[in-house]
N, C-alpha and C positions, 0 to 999 in steps of 0.2 A: 527373213526368219518369221516363223509363226509367233504370235503374241500370246503370252500367258499372263493372266491376272489372278491374284489371290489376296485375300484379306483375312487378318486374324484380329479378334477383339482384344484390347488391352485390359482384360478383366482380372488381372492378378497373375497367379502362378502359371508359368509355362511348364507343362509336364513332359516326362519322357515320352508319353503317348503323342503329344503334339510334335515333338522332335522326330520320332520314328515314323509317324504317320504323315507329316507334312513337311517340316523344315528340312529334313534330310533329303527328301525328294526335290525340294527347291534347288538345293546345291547342284544336284545332277542335271536339272533342267536349264540352268543358267548358261551353259556353254553352247546350247543349240537353239535357244529361243530368246526372243525379246521379252523380258520379264518385268512386270509391274507388281511390286509387293507393297501392299497398303496396310497400315495400322488403322483399322476402322473404328476410331474412337467415337464417332457419331452413332454407330450402332450400339455402343456400350450404354448410351444414355436412355435406352428404352426402359431401363430401371434406374432409380436414383443412384448417383455416384458422388463420392466425396471428391471435391475438386483437386485437392492435393494428391490424393491417391491416384486419381485418373491421370494426372500429369506424370507422376512417378512411374506408373504402370506402362504408360505409353513409351516413356524413355527406356525402361527396362526391356520392353519387347523389341524396340528398335536396336538396342545393343545386342540382344540375343540373336536377332536376324543376322547381324554381321558376324557375331561370334561363332555361329555354326558353320561359317564358310562362304556366305554370300559375298560376292565381290562387287563393291559399288561402281567399279568400272564396267561391269557387265549388266547390272540390274538397276532398276529405278526403285528406290525405297523412299516412301513418303508417308506423311500423316494425313488421313482423310480430311480432317477439318481445315487443313491448309490449302485445299483445292476446292473453292466454292462451287465449281461446276457439279460436284457430286450431289449436293442438296438441290441445286437448281434443276438438274435432270431428274432427280428423285421425285420432285413434285410432278413433273410431266409424266413419269411412269406411274405415279399414283392415279393420274387421270386416264391412264391406259388400262390398268389392271382392274378386274372386277372384284367387288366385295366378296362374292361367293368363293372366288379363288383364294383370297386371303384367309377367309375363315376356315378353309379346308387344310391349311398348312399345319402339319403335325406339330411343329415347334410352337406355333401359337397356341394350339389346343393344350399342349403339355404345360407350357409356361403359365397360361392363364389359369389353369387349375391350381398350380403351386403358388401363384402370387398371393401374398397375404394382404397387401394393400390394393388400392385401385389399379386397374390395368391401364397402362398408357396407350394412347392411340398409336404411338410409334411401334408398339409391340405387334399390332395388327398389320401396319403398313410398311414395316421395315423391308419386306421383300422388294418393294418398289425402289428403295434406296440401294439395296443390294444389286438390283438389276442395273441401276445407273452406274454403280461402281464398275461393273463388268463391261457395259456397253460403251462407255466413254472412250475406251482404248482400242476399239476394233479387235477385241479379244477373240482369238481362235480357240483356245482351250482354257478350262478352269480345272485345276487339280483339286479334287474333293474326295472325301471318303464316301462309302456306300450310303451312309446315313444322311448325307447332304445332297443327294441327287435330286430330291424334290425341289430344292431351292433353285437348281439350275434349270429344271424343267419349266418352272414358272417364269424365269428370266427369258428363256427361249420363246415361250408363249407371248410374253409382252413385246419382245423384239419383232416377232412375226406379225403380230396384230398392228403394231406401229407401221411396219413396212407396207402392209396391205392398205393402210389408210393414206400414207404420205409418200410412198416410193421406197426404193431400196436404200435406206439410210444406214441401218444397223447390220453388222455381220452377226449371224446366228452362232453363238458360241457352242462348242462341243464340250462334253464332259470327259475329263481325263482322270480315271481312278488310279491312284498310285499302286505300286507293286506291294509285295509282302511288307508288313509293318504298318499298314494303313489303319489297322484297328487293334490297338493295344487295350487290353481289358483291365478292369479294376483288380488290384492285388487282393482285395478282401471279398469282392463279389465278382468272380471271373466271368459271369454271364452278362455283366454290365460293362460298358465302355469306361476306360479310365477317364476321369473327369476332374478338372481343377476345382469344380464347384462342389465336389463331394465333401460332406461334413466330416468324414473320417479321414484324417490326414495320412493314415497308414494305407489308404487305398490307392494312392498315387505317389509317384516320385517326381519331385520338382527338379528342374534343370539347375537350380541353385542350391539343392540340398547338399549338406556336408557328407563326406564319405561314411562316417559312423551312422548317420541317419539313414542313408541308403542301405547299408548293411542290415540295420535293424528292421527296416520296412520289408526287405526281401526275405529275411529270416522269418518274419511273421506272416508272410503271404500264404493265403489259403491253398492247400493242395488236397490230398486224399489219403486214405489209410493204406493204399496199395504199395507205396514207396518204390514204384517202378518208373524210371524216366523214359517214357515214350509218349508220342503224340496221339491223343484221342480226344478231340474237341468236345464230343458229345458226352462221353462218360468221365473224362478227366480234364475238365475245363481249366482248373487251376494250374496244373503242371504244364498243360498245353500252352497256356498264355505265357508262362515263364520261358518255355522253350522258344516261343515265337520272339520274345524279347531278346533272348540269347542269340538267335539266328539273325535278327535284324541288326544287332550290334556288331557281330563278328563276321557275318557273311557265310557262316557254316550252315549247311542244310540241316533240316530236322533229322534226316537219316544219319548224318554224321554225328549229331549231338546224341542221338539214341545209342549209337555204337560207342561213343566216347564214355558214356555213363552206364554202360551195361554192367550189371552187378553192383552198382553203387547206389546209395540211398539219396533221399532228397536233401539231407544235410550237406553232403559233399557238393551236390549240384547247386544249391542255393548259395553256398559260400563262394563258389567259383563265379556264379552269375553276378553276385554283388560286386566282385572285383572287375568283371567285364563291364558292368554299368558304370562303375566309378571311373575306370580308365577311358570309357567313351565320353563321359561328361567332363573330365578334368581339363583337357585343353580348351574346351568351350568356356568353362568357368574362368580360366586364366585370361582368355581373350576378352571376355565380358568385363572382368574387373579392370582391365586396361582402358576399356571404351566408355564405361558408364558415366564418368565425370569429365570426359575429354572434349575438347573443341572439335576433334575429328568427327565425332558422332554428329554434332551440330552441322558441320560442313556437309556431311553426307545427306542429312535430312533437308537442308536448305537447297542443295542442288537437285535432290529428288523432287521436291515440291515445285521447283522452277520448271523442270522437264515435264512433270505430270500436268501442271497448269497449262502449259503450251498445248499439249496433245488434247487435254480435256476441253479446253476452250474452243479449239477448232471443231471438235465433234458437236459441242453444244450449239455453236453457231449454225452448223448444218441442220441440226434438229429444229432450231427456232425458225430458220428460214423456211424449211419444209412445212412447218405448221402455220406460217403467217404471223409469227410473233416478232419478226424483225421488219422494220420499215424498208 
């Protein structure tokens, strides 16, 4: 089976956008691929983290991975810091990538502008660690949104450069852009992607939000004055975003949704959408609540780390031998 790798930072809230854009697709991928899903807690420390919060967020994310339907019998779920080969290969990738390539990364440029304190070296060099994450597992595909493609391109460049120097060690990973639902937009600024880092909590829906909170956020979502439920991303970004969410949650096409709400206003649509989202999230929250403080979750993470360590150490050994770092 083809190998898929994906990592998500444990940086707090997991949004409906994260679920529809990534986690839901992961569930579909697990039956036909060998999947490594990593909680990339070492990427999170490019900015200062509260230790207690980082531990809690890591566990929360692990529980949500399983709660959405990922099967530990089919996938390998693990925490990045529990597999030392990630940072070991990360240093080797730092010595492979060029400074100019790192400085051109859009995310570095954006975050370095918004950083109020000193910019850490890790913020510049994190693509090297990200490349290590992916390359350790002979990854065939990395499922990412359109806005993440630059990260995969620099990983491919690093892998190819290494292979040119030392022989065909790394598999060159391909980009796999998920289907519809990959880009859920902010409820308050529908031209901007839904983000857990948004200062306005009304702009996103958390996977752990209570039903009443979800209803309130959707009711307050930005639309337009036309009050016609039809998809027009350019002229009606707000209602188009809400329709995309409805479609991703129910499987109904945009055409079916348009027909269903012909002659109805935004109030009726938003009320129904809130219930659709609540019912989508409810079973996930129930499973999450059963997992978060259980020994089952620890067992899954321990077994995942054991399997990931075995695969990653084998690849790291090949790399070090090729470079002359092993006697």
